[in-house]
C-alpha positions in Angstrom: 0.0 0.0 0.0 1.2 3.5 -0.8 1.5 6.3 1.8 -1.8 8.1 0.8 -3.9 4.9 0.8 -2.5 3.9 4.2 -3.1 7.3 5.7 -6.7 7.4 4.4 -7.4 4.1 6.0 -5.7 5.1 9.3 -7.6 8.4 9.4 -11.1 7.8 8.0 -13.7 10.6 7.9 -17.1 9.5 8.9 -20.5 10.9 8.0 -23.3 10.1 10.4 -26.9 10.2 9.1 -30.0 9.6 11.2 -32.7 8.1 9.0 -35.4 8.4 11.7 -34.2 6.3 14.6 -35.6 6.5 18.1 -32.3 8.4 19.0 -31.0 5.4 21.0 -28.3 4.7 18.5 -27.5 8.4 18.1 -26.8 8.7 21.8 -24.6 5.6 21.6 -22.7 7.2 18.6 -22.2 10.3 20.6 -20.9 8.2 23.5 -18.3 6.8 21.1 -16.9 10.4 20.8 -16.7 10.9 24.5 -13.4 10.4 26.4 -14.6 7.0 27.7 -14.6 5.4 24.2 -12.7 8.1 22.3 -12.9 6.9 18.6 -10.6 9.7 17.6 -7.7 7.7 19.0 -8.2 5.5 16.0 -8.0 8.5 13.7 -11.8 8.5 13.1 -13.1 12.1 12.5 -16.8 12.9 12.4 -17.4 14.9 9.3 -20.4 16.9 8.2 -19.7 16.9 4.4 -20.4 13.8 2.3 -17.9 14.9 -0.3 -15.0 14.5 2.2 -16.2 11.3 3.9 -15.0 7.8 3.5 -17.5 6.0 5.8 -21.3 6.6 6.0 -22.8 5.6 9.4 -26.6 5.3 9.1 -28.9 4.9 12.1 -32.6 4.1 11.8 -34.7 2.5 9.1 -35.2 3.9 5.7 -38.6 5.6 5.3 -40.6 7.3 2.6 -39.6 10.8 3.6 -35.8 10.5 3.8 -34.8 7.8 1.3 -34.0 10.4 -1.4 -31.7 12.3 1.0 -29.9 9.1 2.0 -29.4 8.1 -1.6 -28.2 11.6 -2.4 -25.6 11.6 0.5 -24.4 8.2 -0.7 -24.0 9.3 -4.3 -22.1 12.5 -3.2 -19.4 10.4 -1.3 -16.2 9.7 -3.3 -15.3 6.1 -4.3 -14.4 3.9 -2.6 -16.8 4.2 0.3 -18.2 2.1 3.1 -21.7 2.1 4.5 -22.3 0.9 8.1 -25.9 0.4 9.1 -26.9 0.3 12.8 -30.2 -0.5 14.3 -32.0 -0.1 11.0 -30.8 -3.4 9.6 -34.4 -4.7 9.3 -36.4 -1.7 10.2 -35.8 -2.0 13.9 -38.6 -1.3 16.2 -40.4 0.5 13.4 -40.5 -2.7 11.2 -44.2 -2.8 10.5 -44.9 0.9 10.4 -46.7 2.0 7.1 -44.1 4.7 6.2 -41.0 2.4 6.7 -39.4 1.0 3.5 -37.3 -1.5 5.5 -33.7 -1.6 6.4 -31.1 0.8 4.9 -30.1 -1.9 2.4 -33.4 -1.3 0.6 -32.0 2.1 -0.5 -28.2 1.8 -0.6 -25.8 -1.1 -0.4 -24.6 -1.7 3.2 -21.1 -3.2 3.8 -21.3 -3.7 7.6 -24.4 -4.3 9.8 -24.2 -3.5 13.5 -27.1 -5.2 15.3 -28.8 -4.2 18.4 -31.4 -1.8 19.6 -29.7 0.4 20.6 -26.3 -0.8 19.5 -23.6 -0.5 22.2 -20.7 1.9 21.6 -18.3 -1.1 21.6 -20.4 -2.8 18.8 -20.4 0.5 16.8 -16.6 0.8 17.1 -16.2 -2.8 16.1 -18.4 -2.2 13.1 -16.4 0.9 12.1 -13.1 -1.1 12.4 -14.6 -3.9 10.3 -15.7 -1.3 7.8 -12.2 0.1 7.6 -11.0 -3.4 6.7 -13.5 -3.4 3.8 -12.4 0.1 2.8 -8.8 -1.1 2.6 -9.9 -4.0 0.4 -11.9 -1.6 -1.9 -8.9 0.8 -2.1 -6.6 -2.0 -3.0 -9.0 -3.3 -5.7 -9.4 0.2 -7.1 -5.6 0.7 -7.3 -5.1 -2.7 -9.0 -7.8 -1.8 -11.5 -6.1 1.6 -12.2 -2.8 -0.1 -12.7 -4.3 -2.6 -15.2 -6.0 0.2 -17.1 -2.6 2.0 -17.3 -0.9 -1.1 -18.6 -3.6 -1.6 -21.3 -3.2 2.0 -22.7 
C-alpha cells in the first residue's frame, strides 16, 4: 500500500446520518466520541460533508420521507466508500410501520451491519473497524484496476 492509501485508512472521515431512529443509536454514537470510548484515538473524525467522507454511518430504518436524502448523500461520497448500518438493519422497532421501507439496504448497499437496539458503543466501534478493513480492500482493488488500465493503454 502506498502512503496516501494507508493514511486514508488510518484516518477515515465518517459521516453520520439519522434516517429516523428513536435516538438510542444516536446517543450511543455520541458516546463513542466521549473520552470513555474516544474513537478519535483510531483517527476517526466525524465529518459533516459527504464529499469529504470515507464512511457513511446510518442509524434508523429507511422511510418514505428520507430515502432520497440518504441516496443523495451516498452518491455524493467519493469512491471507494463504506456504509455501516446500525439498528435499522431490518427496520428495527419500526419494522411494521406504514411509512417504513425497511432496512437501509433497501435504498443503498450496506457493507457492515451493527445489530442491536440500541447498538452499544463497543459494537459500533467494532463495526467501524470492520468497515475500515473493507475500505482497505476496496482501495486495493481500485488501485489494482487503475494499474491494469494504465498497462492496457
